[in-house]
Every structure is written in C-alpha cells, then in structure tokens.
N, C-alpha and C positions, 0 to 999 in steps of 0.2 A: 212424699213421699211416707210410705206407714211404716210408723215406729212401730217396735216387737211388741210390746205388749197392746195397744192396741190391734193386731195379726191375729195372735193370744186372743184375745176375744174374740172377736169376728169370726174365729174356727171355731172357739170353746161352744159357741152360741147355733153355729149350723147342726153341726155334733147335737147338741143339747134339742132341738128342732127334731131328730127324726127316730122315726120307730121303723125302718125295718133292720130287724134281725140283722139281718143277710150282708147288710150295707153297713152296719155297725161291727159283725166281724173282719170284715175285709177293711174297712180303715182298721182296726186293732193293729191286726194282722202288719199293715203298713207302717204303722207304728214301732210296737214291736221290732222288725225290720231295724228302722232305723237307729232304734235305741242301741239294739244289738251294733249294731256296724258301728256307731260314737262310740260305747265303749272298749272295742277292738280298736278303734284307729286312738285313744286315748293312752288305753297299751304301750302302741306303738310305738308311737309319737311321741318325741318328748320333746319340752318347748325347749327352742336355742336358748340361751344366756344372753345378757347383754352383750358382755366382757368373758370373753377365753383367756380363761390361766391354765398355762402348758401343765405346773404344780398340782393345780388342784385338779382337775383331768386326770391326773398320771395313780391323786390318792383316791380316788372316784372309782375310777375302775381296776385298783388295786396289782399298776403295772409291773413288773418286776423288771421285762428287758431281757435282755440272753444273759448266757453265763457264755462268755467272751472262751473261753478255754472247753469251753464244749463243743460250740461251733465250728471253731479253728478245726479242729480236733474230727468232726462231720466231714471238710470242708477237705483237708488231704486223706480223708476216707473215702472219699467219691472220689479223689485221683480221676477226677477231666483234664483231657488230652489237646482236647478242641479249639480253637482261637475262638475264642468272642463272641467275635460279626460270623460266626458260624452259626452257634449253638443260637443267638441270634436270629438265624438268618432262617434258620428250621423249623419255627415256631408259630 
C-alpha cells in the first residue's frame, strides 16, 4: 500500500510533466471542487468527543430548558379532549 506522501509526490510529478493547458484547467477544477466539498464538510460535521458529558453539552449549547409554568399553561390552553391513543393513531 502506497503511503500518502508517496502518492502526493507521484501525482505532483505527473501533473508537472503535463503541458496541455486544457487538461491542467480540468484538473484544477476537480481539485477546487474537492477542496470546496472538504471545507463545507468541515463546517458541517464536527468531530465527536470520546466521552460525552451532559453538563458540558448543556453549557456549550446554552440550553435553558423549558419554563414549566408556561408549558403547563400552553397544555391547558390547547384543551385536547381526545384520548392519547386516538391522537397517536391519527398521526
């Protein structure tokens, strides 16, 4: 199996010998698209920590939870009369 550094050198060497501008532009486009994709992926996907700590996650995400009084008030205002099983069947 070829290691990464050898692979890079081999690719660079091949590109270095190319004279056709059209081909070089095409390679450049492909490489640029790959970099853009890597940058987007890097912004979207965050590495997962080895150990998860709920308290740390709450602090990092500025989680405040729900206001129980407001939540209970909303429940009573909705005033759902149907049994839970009927509501679950309708979804």
